[in-house]
C-alpha positions in Angstrom: -26.6 25.4 -43.7 -29.3 24.8 -41.2 -28.2 25.2 -37.8 -31.3 23.0 -36.4 -30.1 19.9 -38.1 -28.3 18.7 -35.4 -25.3 19.4 -33.2 -22.5 19.4 -35.5 -24.4 21.4 -37.9 -25.2 23.7 -35.4 -21.3 24.4 -34.1 -20.3 24.3 -37.8 -22.8 27.5 -38.8 -21.7 29.4 -35.7 -18.0 28.9 -36.9 -18.8 30.1 -40.4 -20.7 33.3 -38.6 -17.4 33.9 -36.4 -15.7 33.7 -39.9 -18.1 36.3 -41.2 -18.0 38.7 -38.3 -14.2 38.5 -38.5 -14.7 40.1 -42.1 -15.1 37.0 -44.1 -11.5 36.4 -44.1 -10.3 33.8 -46.8 -9.4 30.1 -45.7 -5.7 31.0 -47.1 -5.2 33.5 -44.8 -6.9 31.8 -42.1 -4.5 28.6 -42.6 -1.3 30.9 -42.0 -2.5 32.4 -39.2 -3.8 29.0 -37.5 -1.1 26.8 -38.8 -3.2 24.2 -40.3 -4.3 23.8 -44.0 -6.8 25.1 -45.9 -8.5 21.6 -46.3 -8.6 20.9 -42.5 -10.2 24.5 -41.4 -12.8 24.3 -44.3 -13.6 20.9 -43.0 -14.1 22.1 -39.7 -16.9 24.2 -40.6 -18.3 21.9 -43.0 -20.6 20.4 -40.9 -20.2 16.7 -41.7 -18.0 15.6 -38.5 -17.3 17.5 -35.1 -13.8 19.2 -35.3 -11.0 18.4 -33.1 -10.6 20.8 -29.9 -7.2 22.2 -31.3 -8.7 22.7 -34.9 -11.3 24.5 -33.2 -8.9 26.5 -30.7 -6.8 27.3 -33.8 -9.7 28.7 -36.0 -11.4 30.3 -33.1 -8.2 32.2 -32.7 -7.4 33.1 -35.9 -10.7 34.9 -36.3 -10.4 36.8 -33.0 -12.8 34.7 -31.1 -12.7 33.7 -27.3 -11.0 30.6 -26.4 -12.7 29.8 -23.7 -16.2 30.4 -24.6 -15.5 28.1 -27.7 -13.8 25.3 -25.5 -16.8 25.4 -23.4 -19.2 25.3 -26.6 -17.0 22.3 -28.1 -17.6 20.5 -24.7 -21.3 21.0 -25.0 -21.4 19.7 -28.3 -19.7 16.5 -27.6 -22.4 15.9 -24.9 -25.2 16.4 -26.7 -23.8 13.8 -29.6 -23.2 11.2 -26.6 -26.4 12.0 -25.3 -28.3 11.3 -28.7 -29.8 8.0 -29.8 -27.5 5.9 -31.7 -24.6 7.2 -29.1 -24.1 5.9 -26.1 -26.9 3.7 -26.0 -28.2 3.2 -22.1 -27.6 -0.5 -21.1 -25.2 -1.2 -23.9 -22.2 -3.5 -22.7 -18.8 -1.7 -23.3 -16.4 -3.3 -25.6 -13.3 -2.1 -23.5 -12.6 -2.7 -19.8 -11.4 0.6 -18.6 -9.1 0.6 -15.7 -10.2 -3.0 -14.6 -8.6 -6.3 -15.7 -9.8 -8.8 -17.9 -11.2 -11.8 -16.8 -11.1 -15.5 -17.9 -14.5 -14.7 -19.4 -13.4 -12.0 -21.4 -10.7 -13.8 -23.6 -12.9 -12.7 -26.9 -12.5 -9.4 -26.4 -8.7 -9.6 -25.4 -6.3 -8.4 -28.2 -2.9 -7.7 -28.8 -0.8 -10.5 -26.9 -1.1 -13.7 -28.7 2.5 -13.9 -29.3 3.3 -13.4 -25.7 0.6 -16.0 -24.6 2.3 -18.3 -26.7 5.2 -17.9 -25.3 4.1 -17.8 -22.1 2.5 -21.7 -22.9 5.9 -22.4 -24.1 7.8 -21.3 -20.9 5.7 -23.4 -18.7 6.1 -26.4 -20.8 9.7 -26.5 -20.3 9.5 -25.0 -16.3 7.2 -26.2 -13.4 8.0 -23.1 -12.1 8.2 -19.9 -14.1 7.3 -16.1 -14.0 6.2 -13.1 -15.9 7.8 -9.7 -15.2 6.6 -6.3 -16.5 6.0 -2.9 -15.5 3.1 -1.9 -13.8 0.6 -1.0 -16.8 2.2 -3.6 -19.0 -1.4 -5.7 -18.9 0.1 -8.8 -16.7 -3.0 -9.4 -14.9 -5.0 -9.8 -18.1 -2.5 -11.5 -20.1 -3.1 -14.4 -17.2 -6.6 -14.3 -16.9 -7.8 -13.9 -20.4 -4.8 -14.6 -22.5 -2.9 -17.7 -20.9 -6.0 -19.4 -18.9 -8.1 -19.7 -21.9 -5.1 -20.8 -23.8 -4.0 -23.4 -21.4 -7.6 -24.8 -21.2 -7.5 -24.9 -25.1 -4.6 -26.6 -25.5 -4.1 -30.4 -27.2 -0.7 -30.9 -25.6 -1.8 -33.7 -23.0 1.5 -33.2 -20.5 0.5 -29.4 -20.3 -3.5 -29.9 -20.0 -4.4 -28.9 -16.4 -6.2 -30.9 -13.7 -7.3 -27.4 -12.2 -6.5 -23.6 -12.4 -6.2 -21.6 -9.2 -5.8 -17.9 -9.6 -4.6 -16.2 -6.1 -3.1 -13.2 -5.0 -0.9 -13.2 -1.7 -2.5 -11.2 0.5 -0.6 -10.2 4.3 -0.7 -13.8 5.2 0.2 -15.9 2.1 1.3 -19.1 3.8 -1.7 -19.2 6.3 -4.8 -18.5 4.0 -3.0 -20.5 0.6 -1.4 -23.2 2.2 -4.0 -25.7 1.4 -4.4 -24.5 -2.3 -0.7 -25.2 -2.8 -0.6 -28.8 -1.4 -2.7 -30.7 -3.9 -1.0 -33.8 -2.8 1.9 -36.3 -4.2 1.3 -39.4 -6.6 3.4 -42.3 -6.4 6.4 -42.9 -8.8 5.2 -44.5 -11.9 1.5 -43.1 -11.7 -0.2 -40.1 -13.6 -2.0 -37.5 -12.8 -3.0 -33.8 -14.1 -0.9 -31.3 -12.5 -2.8 -28.2 -10.6 -1.5 -25.0 -12.1 -1.3 -22.2 -9.5 -1.3 -18.7 -10.7 -0.1 -16.2 -8.3 -1.1 -12.6 -9.6 0.4 -9.5 -8.1 3.2 -12.0 -6.4 4.8 -8.3 -5.2 2.2 -8.0 -2.3 4.9 -10.7 -0.5 6.5 -8.0 -0.1 4.3 -5.1 0.4 1.6 -6.5 2.6 2.8 -9.4 4.1 5.6 -8.2 6.7 6.7 -11.6 8.3 9.6 -12.7 7.2 9.1 -16.3 8.3 5.5 -16.7 6.7 7.1 -15.0 3.4 9.9 -17.9 3.7 7.0 -20.3 4.2 4.8 -19.5 1.5 8.1 -19.4 -1.2 8.8 -23.0 -0.1 5.5 -24.1 -0.8 5.7 -22.3 -4.3 9.1 -24.1 -4.9 7.9 -27.5 -4.2 6.4 -27.2 -8.0 9.9 -27.7 -8.8 9.8 -31.4 -8.0 7.0 -33.5 -10.2 6.0 -35.7 -7.6 3.9 -32.9 -6.1 1.5 -32.6 -9.1 2.0 -28.7 -9.2 3.0 -26.0 -11.5 3.1 -22.4 -10.4 3.4 -19.1 -12.8 4.2 -16.2 -10.9 3.1 -12.6 -12.5 5.4 -9.6 -10.7 6.1 -6.1 -11.2 9.3 -5.3 -12.9 10.5 -3.2 -10.2 10.6 -5.8 -7.4 13.1 -7.8 -9.5 15.4 -7.0 -7.4 13.9 -8.3 -4.0 13.2 -11.4 -5.4 16.9 -11.6 -5.9 17.1 -11.3 -2.1 16.1 -15.0 -2.1 18.3 -17.7 -3.1 16.1 -20.5 -3.5 13.7 -18.1 -5.8 16.6 -16.5 -8.0 18.0 -20.1 -8.6 14.4 -21.2 -9.7 14.1 -18.1 -11.8 17.4 -18.5 -13.4 15.6 -19.2 -16.9 12.1 -19.4 -16.2 11.1 -15.9 -16.7 9.5 -13.8 -19.5 9.4 -10.1 -19.7 6.1 -8.3 -20.7 7.3 -5.6 -22.8 5.5 -2.5 -25.1 3.1 -3.6 -27.8 4.2 -3.4 -31.1 2.3 -0.6 -33.5 0.5 -3.7 -35.1 -0.7 -5.0 -31.6 -2.1 -1.7 -30.4 -4.1 -1.6 -33.4 -5.6 -4.9 -32.7 -6.4 -3.6 -28.8 -8.1 -0.3 -30.2 -9.8 -1.7 -33.2 -10.8 -5.5 -32.1 -13.0 -4.8 -29.5 -15.0 -2.4 -31.3 -15.2 -4.6 -34.5 -16.5 -7.4 -32.4 -19.2 -5.2 -31.1 -20.1 -3.6 -34.7 -18.6 -0.4 -34.3 -16.0 1.2 -36.4 -12.9 3.8 -35.1 -12.1 6.7 -37.1 -8.6 6.3 -38.7 -7.4 9.6 -37.2 -8.1 8.3 -33.6 -6.3 4.8 -34.3 -3.3 6.5 -35.4 -3.5 9.2 -32.8 -3.6 6.5 -29.8 -0.7 4.4 -31.6 1.3 7.0 -31.4 0.4 8.2 -27.9 0.7 5.0 -26.5 3.9 3.8 -28.1 5.7 6.6 -25.8 3.8 6.1 -22.7 5.2 3.9 -20.2 3.0 1.6 -18.5 0.1 3.1 -21.2 -2.1 0.1 -21.5 -4.6 1.0 -18.2 -4.7 4.8 -20.0 -5.3 3.7 -23.3 -8.4 1.1 -22.1 -9.8 4.0 -20.0 -9.7 6.5 -22.7 -11.4 3.8 -25.1 -13.9 3.3 -22.4 -14.9 6.9 -22.1 -14.1 7.6 -25.9 -16.8 4.6 -26.6 -19.3 6.2 -24.2 -19.0 9.6 -26.7 -19.3 7.8 -29.7 -21.3 9.2 -32.8 -23.8 6.5 -33.7 -21.5 3.4 -34.5 -18.6 5.3 -34.9 -15.5 6.0 -32.1 -14.3 9.7 -33.4 -11.2 11.8 -32.5 -13.6 14.3 -31.1 -14.8 11.9 -28.4 -11.4 11.2 -27.4 -10.5 14.8 -27.1 -13.8 15.2 -25.2 -12.6 12.4 -22.6 -9.6 14.4 -22.0 -7.1 12.7 -24.3 -5.0 9.7 -23.0 -3.0 11.3 -20.2 -6.2 13.1 -18.8 -9.2 10.9 -19.0 -8.4 8.8 -15.8 -8.1 12.5 -13.9 -11.1 13.8 -15.9 -13.3 10.5 -15.0 -12.4 10.9 -11.3 -12.5 14.6 -10.9 -15.9 14.4 -12.5 -17.0 11.7 -9.8 -15.3 13.8 -7.2 -17.2 17.1 -8.0 -20.6 15.4 -7.5 -19.4 14.4 -3.5 -20.8 16.6 -0.7 -18.4 17.6 1.6 -18.6 15.0 3.9 -18.8 12.3 1.1 -15.8 14.3 -0.1 -13.7 13.4 2.8 -14.9 9.7 3.1 -13.8 9.7 -0.4 -10.3 11.0 0.7 -10.3 8.4 3.6 -11.5 5.3 1.7 -9.2 5.9 -1.2 -5.8 6.5 1.1 -7.0 3.2 3.2 -6.5 1.5 -0.4 -2.6 2.6 -0.9 0.6 1.1 0.4 3.4 4.2 0.3 6.8 3.2 -1.2 9.6 2.6 0.9 13.1 3.0 0.9 14.9 -0.3 0.8 18.5 -1.0 0.3 19.2 2.2 -0.7 16.3 1.6 -3.5 12.9 3.5 -3.5 10.0 1.2 -4.0 7.1 2.9 -5.8 3.7 3.4 -3.9 1.2 0.5 -4.6 -2.4 -0.4 -4.2 -3.6 -2.4 -1.0 -6.8 -4.6 -1.2 -9.0 -4.4 1.7 -11.9 -6.1 3.3 -15.0 -4.2 3.1 -15.7 -4.5 6.6 -12.3 -2.3 7.0 -13.5 0.5 4.5 -17.2 0.4 5.4 -18.6 2.3 8.3 -22.1 1.2 9.6 -22.7 4.8 11.2 -21.9 6.8 7.9 -24.2 5.7 5.4 -22.5 8.1 3.0 -19.7 5.3 2.8 -21.8 2.8 1.1 -22.8 5.7 -1.4 -19.3 6.5 -2.1 -18.1 3.3 -2.8 -20.9 2.9 -5.3 -20.2 6.1 -7.2 -16.6 4.8 -7.2 -17.1 1.5 -8.4 -19.6 2.3 -11.1 -17.1 5.0 -12.7 -14.5 2.0 -12.7 -12.2 3.6 -10.1 -12.6 0.7 -7.6 -13.4 -3.0 -8.0 -15.6 -4.7 -5.7 -15.1 -8.3 -5.6 -16.8 -10.0 -2.9 -15.9 -8.8 0.4 -12.8 -7.1 -1.3 -12.2 -3.5 -2.5 -9.1 -2.3 -4.3 -8.3 0.4 -6.6 -9.2 -0.7 -10.3 -5.4 0.0 -11.5 -2.2 1.5 -10.0 -2.2 4.0 -12.9 -4.8 5.7 -10.8 -2.1 6.3 -8.4 -0.2 8.5 -10.7 -2.5 9.8 -13.3 -4.9 11.2 -11.1 -3.4 14.4 -9.5 -5.7 15.0 -6.9 -4.7 11.4 -5.0 -1.1 11.9 -5.8 -1.2 15.1 -3.9 -3.2 13.1 -0.7 -0.4 10.4 -0.7 2.4 13.0 -0.8 0.6 15.1 1.9 0.1 11.7 4.2 2.9 9.6 3.4 4.2 9.3 6.8 1.3 8.9 8.4 -0.2 6.1 5.8 3.0 4.4 6.6 2.4 4.3 10.3 -1.7 3.5 9.6 -0.6 0.5 7.6 1.5 -0.9 10.2 -1.0 -0.1 12.7 -3.6 -1.9 10.7 -1.3 -5.3 10.7 -0.7 -4.9 14.3 -4.4 -4.6 15.4 -5.3 -7.4 13.2 -2.8 -9.6 14.8 -4.0 -8.5 18.3 -7.1 -9.9 17.6 -5.8 -13.3 16.0 -4.0 -13.3 19.2 -7.2 -13.2 21.1 -6.7 -9.7 22.1 -3.2 -10.8 23.9 -1.7 -7.6 26.0 1.8 -8.8 24.6 0.8 -8.1 21.2 -0.4 -4.4 21.9 2.3 -1.3 21.3 4.2 0.2 23.4 7.2 2.4 23.8 7.9 5.0 20.6 5.8 2.8 18.6 2.9 3.5 20.7 3.7 7.4 21.2 4.3 7.7 17.2 0.7 6.2 16.5 -1.1 8.4 19.4 0.7 11.4 17.7 -1.1 10.4 14.3 -4.3 9.5 15.2 -5.2 10.7 18.7 -4.6 14.4 18.5 -8.6 14.9 18.5 -11.2 12.8 19.8 -11.9 9.5 18.4 -14.6 10.2 15.5 -13.2 13.4 14.7 -10.6 14.4 12.3 -7.5 12.0 11.7 -8.9 9.8 14.3 -11.8 8.9 12.4 -9.3 7.2 9.8 -9.2 4.2 12.1 -11.6 0.9 11.9 -13.2 0.4 15.4 -10.5 -2.6 15.6 -7.7 -0.1 15.2 -9.5 2.1 17.6 -9.6 -0.5 20.1 -6.0 -1.3 19.7 -4.8 1.8 20.4 -7.2 2.3 23.4 -5.9 -0.7 24.7 -2.2 -0.1 24.3 -3.1 3.5 25.7 -5.0 1.9 29.1 -1.7 -0.8 29.3 0.5 1.8 29.2 -1.4 3.8 32.1 -1.7 0.4 34.2 2.0 0.1 33.5 2.4 3.5 34.8 0.4 3.3 37.9 2.3 0.0 38.5 5.8 1.3 38.3 4.7 4.4 40.5 3.3 2.1 43.3 6.4 -0.2 42.9 8.4 3.2 43.4 6.6 4.1 46.5 7.0 1.0 47.7 10.8 1.1 47.2 10.8 4.5 48.8 9.2 3.1 52.1 11.5 0.2 52.2 14.5 2.5 51.9 13.4 4.5 54.5 12.8 1.5 56.7 16.3 0.0 56.0 17.6 3.4 57.0 16.2 3.5 60.4 17.3 -0.3 60.8 21.1 1.0 59.9 21.0 3.8 62.2 19.8 1.8 65.1 22.4 -0.7 64.5 25.1 1.8 64.8 23.7 3.2 68.3 23.5 -0.4 69.5 26.9 -0.6 68.3 27.9 2.4 69.9 26.4 1.4 73.0 27.9 -1.8 73.0 31.4 -0.6 72.5 31.1 2.0 75.5 29.9 -0.5 77.4 32.7 -2.8 76.9 35.1 -0.4 77.1 33.8 0.8 80.6 33.8 -3.0 82.0 37.6 -3.4 80.7 38.7 -0.3 83.2 37.3 -1.7 85.7 38.8 -4.8 85.4 41.8 -2.9 85.0 41.5 -1.2 88.0 40.7 -4.0 90.3 43.8 -6.0 89.2 45.9 -2.8 89.7 44.6 -2.7 93.4 45.1 -6.2 93.8 48.7 -6.4 93.0 49.3 -3.3 95.1 47.7 -5.1 98.1 50.2 -8.1 97.5 53.1 -5.7 97.2 52.6 -4.2 100.2 52.3 -7.3 102.1 55.6 -8.5 100.3 57.5 -5.1 101.3 59.0 -6.5 104.8 59.8 -10.0 103.7 60.7 -10.0 100.0 61.1 -6.3 99.1 62.8 -7.2 95.4 59.5 -8.8 94.5 57.4 -6.0 96.2 59.1 -3.6 94.0 58.4 -5.7 91.1 54.8 -5.9 91.8 54.7 -2.4 92.1 55.9 -1.4 88.8 53.6 -3.9 87.2 50.5 -1.9 89.1 51.6 1.1 87.8 52.0 0.0 84.1 48.2 -1.3 84.7 47.7 2.1 85.5 49.2 3.9 82.9 47.4 1.4 80.3 43.9 2.5 81.7 44.7 6.1 81.3 45.8 5.5 77.7 42.5 3.7 77.0 40.6 6.1 78.4 42.0 8.5 76.0 
């Protein structure tokens, strides 16, 4: 075999050389040691196609070779094959979406959901308000856009044919932002007009992003108007299955969904084969049977495995051999479970230290941490954000990080909106999962701070909307332990920083006002005490003066009686005696009063 013919032939030549150096052991002995058949091992060194990594490692182990060295050789060979002409042609449009959802224009590459699309059409034909439930990763968003909407547009049912179709997500203020969309007007009885179809994707945002119960109730009331035909409205909502219980908390919503819901369950093996092979065939490509079988087997046992499948198919396509997508390319991409992490780590490792710090802050801002509600824990969810919230004009590396993550299809940039390409990234990338666990409590505080700062801005920066008390202290503990612009405080946007600064200033102002009021109170108390003392002194003096005057009056009256008694002693001795007794009594009373 000529090793200069190509990468596959060179790799096969090196495998043969390794077996020769091991003493030229026979393939029968090699099969006993490696645990693979003679045919599989002989084909690995035949030079016709690159063997899979497990076969290579078993072959090398049986020959006493270095597994780490040969794994690196295999990886380099797969990269060479991807870079060859006829491999991943530069500028070629991929037939797979990766983590990105299918849009309405991608209907010709959307496979495997024909039966579910037909069931959904039948449901909305019977019910003006309906819902599709499914776990994260079941393909609800793609089903709505690339399956349901094109089918609705092509329907021959005149009653179901839409006047217009609106696709929206609730966001933090659904009633305020979307009221105009949900009020197409009413028609008079007896007249006909095509209905407006409103498709609400990621309906769970009314629980994860909208924190105002009153606004949530108003939005639900607007949606439920669709049950009345005169509103010319039909509504279809897509909800993550783990929020089914939250929907049941609202009586009117629960009543509306009683017999108007559809569950997006796992795909059958035949449907999975359509998903794998269909887009490739449409682009003139072929998929190795071994790859198709492997993927069907692995995805069938992976909950929420569709985004993982779509991403690994995209990565396998980029490593294809000519017009063929191979099992070797699939393994080089990291396999079903590892492809997302491999892609994310490859992007992350190319960042500088500053860019890596920016990437962490940016990605965590796009996450809403799960909470425990009514004794049940809700999972972490992605959180869309405005570009102005994640971009920092003073940090040019932010735009570079955004561009790199979007180019790798880990983020989606839609106008001024930025979000994770799929929630599968939250669990499939270990690094991000660790970041979330490390900062979970801080993320909860940050999400509340972001909403409070936005409300403060909408109220014209009213001081009544500022944080106070425990909420302000908690936010300061997490975000102002270092000067603004450094460390964790750098995670704040300009608005959030201004909000916290204003709250701190208001607290200081209130503290100064309290101190001044306390001082005034102390001065008032001192003045009142002085007035009280003076009043007591005046009272004592007045009492003493009154007592002295009373004694003097008694003395004068006693002397007058004594004088009268003396004048009557000769003429009326009895009266004189009585007067003397009275005078003595007055004298005794005066002495008692003095004591």
